[in-house]
N, C-alpha and C positions, 0 to 999 in steps of 0.2 A: 724305296720311294724316290722318284725322279725329281729333278730340279723344279719342273713346272708344278708338281704337286706340292713341294715344299713352299714355293712362292704363294700358291693359292691358300695354303694353310696359314702362312704368316699374314697374308692380307686379310683373311677372315678374322684372325686373332686381333689384328690391328683395328679392323672395323668394329669388332665387338667391344674392344677397350674404348674406342672413340664414342660408341653409342652409350656405354655405361658412364663415361665421363660427362656426356651431355645430360644424361638422365639425372645424375647426382647434382650437376650444376643447376639445372632447372628446379630440382627439388629444393636446393638451398635458396635460390632466388625467390621461389614461391613462399617458402617458409619465412624468409626475411620480410617479404611484402606483407604477409598476413600478420606477422608480429608488429610491424610498423603501423599497419592499419589499426590493429587492436589498441596499440598505445595511443595513437592519434585520436581514436574514438573515445577512449577513456579520458584523455586530457581534455577534449572538447566538452564531454559530458560533465566534467567537474567544474567547468566555468559557471559562475553564478548566474550570469545573464542567460546562458543556454538553459540551465536548470529552471530558472524562473519562467522563461518563455515557453519551453516545450515540455518539460518534465513535471515541474511542480508549480504551476501557476496558482495564484491565490485570488480567485474570483470571489465576489460578494463579501469582500473583507469588511466593508462598513457594517454589514448586517451581523457578521460574526463578532466583531469587536463590541458592537452595541449590546448584543444579547449576552455575550460572555461577561461584560461588565455588569449587566443587570442581574445575572445569576451567580456571579462570583466564581467563574470557571475559566480555566486557561484557554485562550483563543487558539493556541497552536494544537491543543488536543482536539478541539472541535474541527479545525482545519484538517487535521490528520484523519479524523473520522469521515469527513466528507470525501477526502481523497480516496480512502479505502472503500467506502461504501458505494460511491457513484462516479468517482473521478471528476467531480464537479459538473456532472451532467444533470441539469435540473429536471429533465424528462425521463430519468432512469426509472425503470420498473423491474422488479425481480419476479421470478416465476412463483414466489411465495405470496406476491401481492404487495410487497413493500414499495413505497413511492417516494420519488424526489431525491434531493441532494443527500439527505441523511437517512434515506431508506426507512421511512416510518411505516409501520403497518397501520391501516385505517382505524382499527379498533384501539390501538395504542394512542393514536393521535386524537381520537374521540375522547378518551379518558384524560389526556393531557389538556384538551380544550375545556373539559369540565373543571379540572383542577385549577386552571388559569382563569376560569370564569370568562372564557372567550366564546361569545355567542355567534361569531362569524365563521365558525368552523364548517368546512365541507371537504369531502374527499378531493374535489377538484382543486381546492386551495393548496393542497399538499404539493402540487407541482410548481407552486410559486416559490421562488428562492427565499423571499423574506419570511413567509409563513413557515416554511419547512425548517429553516434554520432557527427560527424563534422556538418552535416546538421541540426540535431535536436538542438544542442547547439546554432548554429547561429540563428536559427529561434526563439528559446526561448529568446535569447538576444535581438532580434528585438522586440519581444512582450513586453519585460521589458521596452525598450525605448519608444515604442508606448504608453504604459499605465503608463508612468512617474514613473517607478520603483515600481509600485503597483504589488506585487507578486500574490495576490489573483486574480486580474483581468487578469494578464498575463497567469496564469495557467488555469483560466477559458477559456480564448481565445484559449489556446493550445488544450483544450479538445473540446470545443463547437464551435470554430471559432471566428475570430475577429469581424465579422459582428454581430453575436448574442450578444456578450458582449457590443459592441457599442450601439446596440439597447436597451439592458437592462439599460445601463447608461442613455439614453435619457428618456426612459419610467419611470424609477424609481427615476430620479433625482440624480443619483450617481455621485460623483466627484472622483478625483484620490486619495482621502483619504479613499475611501471605504474599510471597513474591516469586514463586517458582512457576513461571508461565508454562514450562514443559509438563507440569503436573495436571494441567487442565485436561479432563478426560475426553472431551470432544475435539478431534483433530482440527476441524474447521474453525472452532472457536480459538484454539491455541494459535493457529496461523493468523487468524484475524487480529488477535491482541498483539502479536509480534509485529504485524504489518502496521497497525496504528502507532505503536510505540516508535517504530523506525521512521515512519512518516512525520511524526511529531518532532523528532530530533532534527530532521531535514528542514521542516518549515521554520523551526526556531532558529536554526543556523542561517537560513536565507533571509528571514524577514524580521527578526527580533530587533535589530538596530535601526529600523526605519522610523 
């Protein structure tokens, strides 16, 4: 191998090492940038002001507090149900036909109106925040009474129906001390209950001391 060939080979090796060094350097820089961005995002998201404004606002609180006081139910559980059901969008409608903030089915709302002796009920009224929260809070309070204060069972019934929960209790030997969310046989309902419980904790942390 002549000298020119050796020089060319050495230069190629040098260029290859330089290219590899640049690649590793850029990978390191990009990794650090991503890590820093993720940390900054996490830090910002943890700030209460940001959470209240963008992630967990508490709209219609005056209605929630009033109806929860009337029905003897925790306002933060109701807020969490609203967050999970509709994300506080009063015009929300599901493909099953549920309406409003607390996603009430019209037939359920009609029964609630009869039980409350409310003669002003209409399907259209369910899109009104005040009426929807009034009915939803009352119904959730009834479920809490029916299931002896068991929040998990009451929330499961709100999502899947009282009949289904009663059937699960019989089939699986659950009593009113049931507390294993993962045992709920409907995956959708299991995830729903977990979501409400998580949101309840967040709303309590953000707003309890106001």
